A tleap script that builds the chain and sets N, CA, C and O, in Angstrom:
source leaprc.protein.ff14SB
mol = sequence {
  NMET ILE SER ILE THR ALA ILE LEU LYS SER
  LYS PRO GLU HIE LEU ILE GLU VAL LYS ASN
  MET LEU THR HIE LEU VAL THR GLU THR ARG
  LYS GLU GLU ALA CYS ILE ARG TYR ASP LEU
  HIE THR SER GLU ASN VAL PHE ILE LEU TRP
  GLU GLU TRP LYS ASP GLN PRO GLY LEU ASP
  LEU HIE ASN SER GLN PRO TYR LEU GLN GLU
  PHE ILE LYS LYS THR GLU SER LEU VAL SER
  THR PRO ILE GLN VAL TYR LYS THR ALA GLN
  ILE CLEU
}
set mol.1.N position { -8.154 -5.532 15.070 }
set mol.1.CA position { -6.714 -6.165 14.053 }
set mol.1.C position { -7.533 -5.580 13.095 }
set mol.1.O position { -8.733 -5.817 13.229 }
set mol.2.N position { -7.043 -4.548 11.728 }
set mol.2.CA position { -7.645 -4.404 10.572 }
set mol.2.C position { -6.547 -5.155 9.746 }
set mol.2.O position { -5.576 -5.370 10.471 }
set mol.3.N position { -6.341 -5.713 8.236 }
set mol.3.CA position { -5.104 -6.473 8.063 }
set mol.3.C position { -5.978 -6.637 6.317 }
set mol.3.O position { -6.871 -7.302 5.791 }
set mol.4.N position { -4.861 -5.388 5.919 }
set mol.4.CA position { -5.261 -5.117 4.281 }
set mol.4.C position { -3.479 -5.699 3.771 }
set mol.4.O position { -2.394 -5.390 4.262 }
set mol.5.N position { -3.787 -6.550 2.711 }
set mol.5.CA position { -3.280 -6.866 1.539 }
set mol.5.C position { -3.793 -6.639 0.317 }
set mol.5.O position { -4.642 -7.172 -0.398 }
set mol.6.N position { -2.467 -4.948 0.204 }
set mol.6.CA position { -2.516 -4.680 -1.571 }
set mol.6.C position { -1.442 -4.978 -2.640 }
set mol.6.O position { -0.283 -5.273 -2.351 }
set mol.7.N position { -1.909 -4.879 -3.870 }
set mol.7.CA position { -1.386 -5.726 -4.856 }
set mol.7.C position { -1.244 -5.434 -6.203 }
set mol.7.O position { -1.631 -6.210 -7.077 }
set mol.8.N position { -0.444 -3.817 -6.547 }
set mol.8.CA position { 0.266 -3.759 -7.369 }
set mol.8.C position { 1.565 -4.009 -8.609 }
set mol.8.O position { 2.780 -4.140 -8.461 }
set mol.9.N position { 0.804 -4.007 -9.706 }
set mol.9.CA position { 1.700 -4.762 -10.759 }
set mol.9.C position { 2.141 -3.484 -11.650 }
set mol.9.O position { 1.384 -2.525 -11.802 }
set mol.10.N position { 3.159 -3.541 -12.105 }
set mol.10.CA position { 3.266 -2.155 -12.124 }
set mol.10.C position { 3.733 -2.402 -13.984 }
set mol.10.O position { 3.925 -3.474 -14.557 }
set mol.11.N position { 3.784 -1.397 -14.393 }
set mol.11.CA position { 4.408 -1.611 -15.988 }
set mol.11.C position { 5.415 -2.107 -15.903 }
set mol.11.O position { 5.993 -1.991 -14.823 }
set mol.12.N position { 5.976 -2.765 -16.837 }
set mol.12.CA position { 8.707 -3.119 -16.646 }
set mol.12.C position { 8.836 -1.756 -16.642 }
set mol.12.O position { 9.752 -1.294 -15.961 }
set mol.13.N position { 7.924 -0.799 -17.419 }
set mol.13.CA position { 9.250 0.160 -18.249 }
set mol.13.C position { 9.468 1.502 -16.464 }
set mol.13.O position { 10.337 2.374 -16.451 }
set mol.14.N position { 8.568 1.297 -15.371 }
set mol.14.CA position { 7.983 1.967 -14.863 }
set mol.14.C position { 8.861 1.663 -12.947 }
set mol.14.O position { 9.019 2.489 -12.048 }
set mol.15.N position { 9.263 0.062 -12.991 }
set mol.15.CA position { 9.619 -0.479 -12.061 }
set mol.15.C position { 9.876 0.209 -10.514 }
set mol.15.O position { 9.504 -0.044 -9.368 }
set mol.16.N position { 10.737 1.232 -11.180 }
set mol.16.CA position { 11.831 1.437 -10.108 }
set mol.16.C position { 10.632 3.169 -9.374 }
set mol.16.O position { 10.226 3.538 -8.272 }
set mol.17.N position { 10.507 3.883 -11.376 }
set mol.17.CA position { 9.274 4.752 -9.875 }
set mol.17.C position { 9.394 4.143 -9.512 }
set mol.17.O position { 10.525 3.710 -9.293 }
set mol.18.N position { 7.997 3.421 -9.023 }
set mol.18.CA position { 7.056 2.204 -8.647 }
set mol.18.C position { 7.371 2.365 -6.928 }
set mol.18.O position { 6.878 3.090 -6.064 }
set mol.19.N position { 8.375 1.376 -6.909 }
set mol.19.CA position { 9.050 1.197 -6.220 }
set mol.19.C position { 9.893 2.547 -5.569 }
set mol.19.O position { 9.908 2.336 -4.356 }
set mol.20.N position { 10.369 3.419 -5.758 }
set mol.20.CA position { 10.473 4.699 -5.341 }
set mol.20.C position { 9.447 4.774 -4.192 }
set mol.20.O position { 9.578 4.692 -2.971 }
set mol.21.N position { 7.929 5.034 -5.334 }
set mol.21.CA position { 6.998 5.778 -4.577 }
set mol.21.C position { 6.846 5.045 -3.255 }
set mol.21.O position { 7.153 5.569 -2.185 }
set mol.22.N position { 6.344 3.768 -3.371 }
set mol.22.CA position { 6.194 2.762 -3.169 }
set mol.22.C position { 6.799 2.238 -1.059 }
set mol.22.O position { 6.376 1.518 -0.155 }
set mol.23.N position { 7.976 3.203 -1.305 }
set mol.23.CA position { 9.334 2.928 -0.493 }
set mol.23.C position { 8.797 4.947 1.042 }
set mol.23.O position { 8.813 5.140 2.258 }
set mol.24.N position { 8.536 5.590 0.072 }
set mol.24.CA position { 7.784 6.567 0.709 }
set mol.24.C position { 6.732 6.568 1.251 }
set mol.24.O position { 6.316 7.284 2.162 }
set mol.25.N position { 6.115 5.499 0.532 }
set mol.25.CA position { 4.602 5.327 0.783 }
set mol.25.C position { 4.761 5.043 2.013 }
set mol.25.O position { 4.098 5.661 2.845 }
set mol.26.N position { 6.212 3.455 2.647 }
set mol.26.CA position { 5.779 2.847 3.410 }
set mol.26.C position { 6.295 3.612 4.887 }
set mol.26.O position { 5.819 3.607 6.022 }
set mol.27.N position { 7.718 4.379 4.173 }
set mol.27.CA position { 7.921 5.359 5.065 }
set mol.27.C position { 7.172 6.176 5.783 }
set mol.27.O position { 7.549 6.406 6.932 }
set mol.28.N position { 6.071 6.743 5.338 }
set mol.28.CA position { 5.024 7.649 5.898 }
set mol.28.C position { 3.957 7.057 6.740 }
set mol.28.O position { 3.225 7.689 7.503 }
set mol.29.N position { 3.942 5.680 6.509 }
set mol.29.CA position { 2.326 5.309 7.267 }
set mol.29.C position { 3.639 4.787 8.002 }
set mol.29.O position { 3.514 5.188 9.159 }
set mol.30.N position { 4.499 4.284 7.924 }
set mol.30.CA position { 4.754 3.707 9.229 }
set mol.30.C position { 5.299 4.573 10.648 }
set mol.30.O position { 6.106 4.323 11.543 }
set mol.31.N position { 4.290 5.842 10.286 }
set mol.31.CA position { 4.866 7.060 11.854 }
set mol.31.C position { 3.381 6.945 11.850 }
set mol.31.O position { 2.736 6.765 12.883 }
set mol.32.N position { 2.931 7.038 10.841 }
set mol.32.CA position { 0.553 6.912 11.693 }
set mol.32.C position { 0.607 5.746 13.001 }
set mol.32.O position { 0.636 4.516 12.944 }
set mol.33.N position { 0.607 6.514 13.977 }
set mol.33.CA position { -0.472 5.719 15.458 }
set mol.33.C position { -0.739 4.895 14.862 }
set mol.33.O position { 0.086 4.024 14.585 }
set mol.34.N position { -1.690 4.869 14.544 }
set mol.34.CA position { -2.996 3.115 14.110 }
set mol.34.C position { -1.514 2.205 13.671 }
set mol.34.O position { -1.082 1.225 14.278 }
set mol.35.N position { -1.087 2.664 12.802 }
set mol.35.CA position { -0.223 1.085 11.614 }
set mol.35.C position { 0.657 0.208 12.810 }
set mol.35.O position { 1.679 0.767 13.210 }
set mol.36.N position { 0.380 -0.886 13.293 }
set mol.36.CA position { 1.255 -1.670 14.041 }
set mol.36.C position { 1.894 -2.794 12.212 }
set mol.36.O position { 2.953 -3.269 12.622 }
set mol.37.N position { 1.780 -3.165 11.123 }
set mol.37.CA position { 2.657 -3.110 10.565 }
set mol.37.C position { 2.006 -3.194 8.871 }
set mol.37.O position { 1.014 -3.816 8.491 }
set mol.38.N position { 3.211 -2.102 7.839 }
set mol.38.CA position { 3.046 -2.354 6.675 }
set mol.38.C position { 4.306 -2.395 6.325 }
set mol.38.O position { 5.242 -1.624 6.538 }
set mol.39.N position { 4.213 -3.433 5.737 }
set mol.39.CA position { 5.098 -4.333 5.022 }
set mol.39.C position { 5.511 -4.139 3.113 }
set mol.39.O position { 4.629 -3.720 2.364 }
set mol.40.N position { 6.677 -4.443 2.657 }
set mol.40.CA position { 6.247 -4.126 1.601 }
set mol.40.C position { 7.452 -5.176 1.187 }
set mol.40.O position { 8.562 -5.326 1.698 }
set mol.41.N position { 6.709 -5.975 -0.136 }
set mol.41.CA position { 7.246 -7.347 -0.148 }
set mol.41.C position { 7.309 -7.360 -1.492 }
set mol.41.O position { 6.373 -6.615 -1.785 }
set mol.42.N position { 8.205 -8.013 -3.347 }
set mol.42.CA position { 8.468 -8.132 -4.699 }
set mol.42.C position { 8.593 -9.111 -4.942 }
set mol.42.O position { 9.080 -10.021 -4.271 }
set mol.43.N position { 8.065 -9.115 -6.218 }
set mol.43.CA position { 8.392 -10.413 -7.757 }
set mol.43.C position { 8.640 -9.965 -8.041 }
set mol.43.O position { 9.008 -9.254 -7.106 }
set mol.44.N position { 9.109 -9.146 -9.540 }
set mol.44.CA position { 9.498 -8.387 -10.260 }
set mol.44.C position { 9.125 -7.788 -10.518 }
set mol.44.O position { 9.735 -6.763 -10.212 }
set mol.45.N position { 7.966 -7.538 -11.226 }
set mol.45.CA position { 6.845 -6.180 -11.546 }
set mol.45.C position { 5.965 -5.958 -10.392 }
set mol.45.O position { 5.558 -4.887 -9.943 }
set mol.46.N position { 5.663 -7.573 -9.850 }
set mol.46.CA position { 4.233 -7.573 -8.766 }
set mol.46.C position { 4.776 -6.263 -7.057 }
set mol.46.O position { 5.920 -6.341 -6.611 }
set mol.47.N position { 3.965 -5.482 -6.567 }
set mol.47.CA position { 4.821 -5.441 -4.786 }
set mol.47.C position { 3.044 -5.497 -4.364 }
set mol.47.O position { 2.123 -5.169 -5.111 }
set mol.48.N position { 2.947 -5.960 -3.095 }
set mol.48.CA position { 2.187 -6.038 -2.416 }
set mol.48.C position { 2.702 -5.719 -1.433 }
set mol.48.O position { 3.893 -5.935 -1.205 }
set mol.49.N position { 1.797 -5.053 -0.529 }
set mol.49.CA position { 1.733 -4.538 0.848 }
set mol.49.C position { 1.312 -5.769 1.949 }
set mol.49.O position { 0.517 -6.615 1.540 }
set mol.50.N position { 1.685 -5.849 2.942 }
set mol.50.CA position { 0.670 -6.447 3.738 }
set mol.50.C position { 0.526 -5.657 5.017 }
set mol.50.O position { 1.522 -5.579 5.736 }
set mol.51.N position { -0.631 -5.041 5.399 }
set mol.51.CA position { -0.579 -3.989 6.446 }
set mol.51.C position { -1.587 -4.821 7.420 }
set mol.51.O position { -2.272 -5.837 7.294 }
set mol.52.N position { -1.235 -3.523 8.842 }
set mol.52.CA position { -2.051 -3.838 9.897 }
set mol.52.C position { -2.498 -3.263 10.736 }
set mol.52.O position { -1.560 -2.733 11.331 }
set mol.53.N position { -3.291 -3.049 11.131 }
set mol.53.CA position { -4.033 -1.914 11.234 }
set mol.53.C position { -5.221 -2.240 12.872 }
set mol.53.O position { -6.027 -3.128 13.151 }
set mol.54.N position { -4.551 -0.517 13.864 }
set mol.54.CA position { -5.085 -1.215 15.293 }
set mol.54.C position { -6.303 -0.875 15.508 }
set mol.54.O position { -6.840 -0.969 16.612 }
set mol.55.N position { -7.031 -0.313 14.148 }
set mol.55.CA position { -8.632 -0.659 14.185 }
set mol.55.C position { -9.626 0.266 13.219 }
set mol.55.O position { -8.843 1.092 12.749 }
set mol.56.N position { -10.676 0.494 12.792 }
set mol.56.CA position { -10.674 1.255 11.304 }
set mol.56.C position { -10.947 2.538 12.237 }
set mol.56.O position { -11.752 2.153 13.085 }
set mol.57.N position { -10.799 3.181 12.342 }
set mol.57.CA position { -10.416 5.311 12.933 }
set mol.57.C position { -9.282 5.169 12.406 }
set mol.57.O position { -9.014 5.951 11.493 }
set mol.58.N position { -8.341 4.227 12.765 }
set mol.58.CA position { -6.682 4.573 12.091 }
set mol.58.C position { -6.833 4.378 10.762 }
set mol.58.O position { -6.109 5.080 10.056 }
set mol.59.N position { -7.676 3.511 10.133 }
set mol.59.CA position { -7.002 2.706 8.554 }
set mol.59.C position { -7.967 3.844 8.251 }
set mol.59.O position { -7.408 4.170 7.203 }
set mol.60.N position { -9.035 4.750 8.352 }
set mol.60.CA position { -9.857 5.430 7.829 }
set mol.60.C position { -8.371 6.580 8.042 }
set mol.60.O position { -7.863 6.743 6.932 }
set mol.61.N position { -8.014 6.947 8.559 }
set mol.61.CA position { -7.122 8.171 8.978 }
set mol.61.C position { -6.291 8.208 7.788 }
set mol.61.O position { -5.982 9.232 7.179 }
set mol.62.N position { -5.947 7.003 7.497 }
set mol.62.CA position { -4.448 6.737 7.118 }
set mol.62.C position { -4.778 6.610 5.668 }
set mol.62.O position { -3.889 6.976 4.899 }
set mol.63.N position { -6.086 6.080 5.056 }
set mol.63.CA position { -6.780 6.068 3.540 }
set mol.63.C position { -7.062 7.492 3.368 }
set mol.63.O position { -7.503 7.855 2.278 }
set mol.64.N position { -6.842 8.463 4.424 }
set mol.64.CA position { -7.951 10.210 3.979 }
set mol.64.C position { -6.147 10.233 3.510 }
set mol.64.O position { -5.939 10.422 2.311 }
set mol.65.N position { -4.955 10.054 4.393 }
set mol.65.CA position { -3.654 11.313 3.801 }
set mol.65.C position { -3.163 10.993 2.968 }
set mol.65.O position { -2.949 9.875 2.498 }
set mol.66.N position { -2.753 12.628 2.482 }
set mol.66.CA position { -2.588 13.096 1.692 }
set mol.66.C position { -1.475 12.467 0.658 }
set mol.66.O position { -1.690 12.399 -0.553 }
set mol.67.N position { -0.612 12.146 1.099 }
set mol.67.CA position { 0.624 11.325 0.557 }
set mol.67.C position { 0.238 9.826 0.292 }
set mol.67.O position { 1.016 8.916 0.577 }
set mol.68.N position { -0.634 9.673 -0.101 }
set mol.68.CA position { -1.355 7.641 0.117 }
set mol.68.C position { -2.306 8.526 -1.186 }
set mol.68.O position { -1.997 8.268 -2.349 }
set mol.69.N position { -3.380 9.493 -0.938 }
set mol.69.CA position { -4.266 10.586 -2.044 }
set mol.69.C position { -3.212 10.008 -2.757 }
set mol.69.O position { -3.281 8.790 -2.918 }
set mol.70.N position { -2.118 10.687 -3.286 }
set mol.70.CA position { -1.090 11.267 -3.648 }
set mol.70.C position { -0.975 10.314 -5.223 }
set mol.70.O position { -1.324 10.415 -6.399 }
set mol.71.N position { -0.006 9.072 -4.020 }
set mol.71.CA position { 0.582 8.058 -4.938 }
set mol.71.C position { -0.761 7.382 -5.333 }
set mol.71.O position { -0.526 6.874 -6.430 }
set mol.72.N position { -1.839 7.162 -5.049 }
set mol.72.CA position { -3.174 6.558 -5.790 }
set mol.72.C position { -3.435 7.357 -7.007 }
set mol.72.O position { -4.031 6.926 -7.994 }
set mol.73.N position { -2.846 8.809 -6.845 }
set mol.73.CA position { -3.206 9.239 -8.434 }
set mol.73.C position { -2.065 9.674 -9.406 }
set mol.73.O position { -1.947 10.069 -10.566 }
set mol.74.N position { -1.129 9.337 -8.106 }
set mol.74.CA position { 0.295 9.212 -9.528 }
set mol.74.C position { 0.604 7.985 -10.166 }
set mol.74.O position { 1.217 7.824 -11.221 }
set mol.75.N position { 0.073 7.071 -9.350 }
set mol.75.CA position { 0.368 5.640 -9.322 }
set mol.75.C position { -0.648 4.866 -11.419 }
set mol.75.O position { -0.164 4.332 -12.416 }
set mol.76.N position { -1.696 5.172 -11.138 }
set mol.76.CA position { -2.459 4.947 -12.146 }
set mol.76.C position { -2.115 4.839 -13.288 }
set mol.76.O position { -2.603 3.859 -13.850 }
set mol.77.N position { -1.238 5.663 -14.088 }
set mol.77.CA position { -1.076 5.765 -15.236 }
set mol.77.C position { 0.778 4.721 -15.225 }
set mol.77.O position { 1.636 5.078 -16.033 }
set mol.78.N position { 0.968 3.953 -14.585 }
set mol.78.CA position { 2.197 3.159 -13.677 }
set mol.78.C position { 2.030 2.047 -13.699 }
set mol.78.O position { 2.767 1.068 -13.588 }
set mol.79.N position { 1.071 2.189 -13.839 }
set mol.79.CA position { 0.768 0.389 -13.534 }
set mol.79.C position { -0.027 -0.571 -14.544 }
set mol.79.O position { -0.665 0.222 -15.237 }
set mol.80.N position { -0.312 -1.844 -14.975 }
set mol.80.CA position { -0.295 -2.639 -15.665 }
set mol.80.C position { -2.455 -3.353 -15.609 }
set mol.80.O position { -3.287 -3.971 -16.273 }
set mol.81.N position { -2.248 -2.586 -14.223 }
set mol.81.CA position { -3.952 -3.402 -13.791 }
set mol.81.C position { -4.298 -2.384 -12.838 }
set mol.81.O position { -3.413 -1.544 -12.676 }
set mol.82.N position { -5.412 -2.224 -12.123 }
set mol.82.CA position { -5.531 -1.641 -10.954 }
set mol.82.C position { -5.315 -1.852 -9.826 }
set mol.82.O position { -5.143 -3.071 -9.824 }
set mol.83.N position { -5.154 -1.383 -8.449 }
set mol.83.CA position { -4.590 -1.798 -7.798 }
set mol.83.C position { -5.548 -2.705 -6.413 }
set mol.83.O position { -6.668 -2.499 -5.945 }
set mol.84.N position { -4.587 -3.641 -6.128 }
set mol.84.CA position { -6.350 -4.762 -6.032 }
set mol.84.C position { -5.770 -4.778 -4.549 }
set mol.84.O position { -4.595 -4.907 -4.203 }
set mol.85.N position { -7.334 -4.552 -3.476 }
set mol.85.CA position { -6.757 -3.929 -2.102 }
set mol.85.C position { -7.838 -5.271 -1.127 }
set mol.85.O position { -9.041 -5.327 -1.379 }
set mol.86.N position { -7.436 -5.888 -0.453 }
set mol.86.CA position { -8.363 -7.113 0.120 }
set mol.86.C position { -8.231 -7.111 1.500 }
set mol.86.O position { -7.200 -7.658 1.890 }
set mol.87.N position { -9.308 -6.453 2.764 }
set mol.87.CA position { -9.364 -6.528 3.832 }
set mol.87.C position { -9.454 -7.573 3.970 }
set mol.87.O position { -10.216 -8.142 3.188 }
set mol.88.N position { -8.750 -8.411 5.015 }
set mol.88.CA position { -9.223 -9.731 5.391 }
set mol.88.C position { -9.323 -10.464 6.937 }
set mol.88.O position { -8.587 -10.007 7.811 }
set mol.89.N position { -10.275 -11.651 7.285 }
set mol.89.CA position { -10.061 -11.595 8.053 }
set mol.89.C position { -8.623 -12.618 8.870 }
set mol.89.O position { -8.329 -13.675 8.312 }
set mol.90.N position { -8.386 -12.493 9.255 }
set mol.90.CA position { -7.902 -14.275 10.074 }
set mol.90.C position { -8.369 -15.355 10.685 }
set mol.90.O position { -9.004 -15.624 11.705 }
set mol.91.N position { -7.784 -16.009 9.604 }
set mol.91.CA position { -8.389 -17.249 10.223 }
set mol.91.C position { -7.693 -18.115 11.629 }
set mol.91.O position { -8.153 -18.465 12.716 }
set mol.92.N position { -6.248 -18.245 10.907 }
set mol.92.CA position { -5.691 -19.514 12.603 }
set mol.92.C position { -4.366 -18.636 12.996 }
set mol.92.O position { -3.665 -18.971 13.950 }
savepdb mol mol.pdb
quit
């Protein structure tokens, strides 16, 4: 299993737009066969995606999906810092 944590910091004036785009992204991603978990968390203008994937080929397929590529492109001007993505391994 592969775990990913992605952190986005929306510009305050784009908070609702980013949230709506993330909601769409979550809905589409959860349909993917290799997706085990794709949860969205928030605190003020920070959004955190907590992801779990069956395997690397499934994650690679996700990363090539048009809706993900479109999301990344559209949010570049809506976030205050670049999106941070961490691929992690569970310790305990």
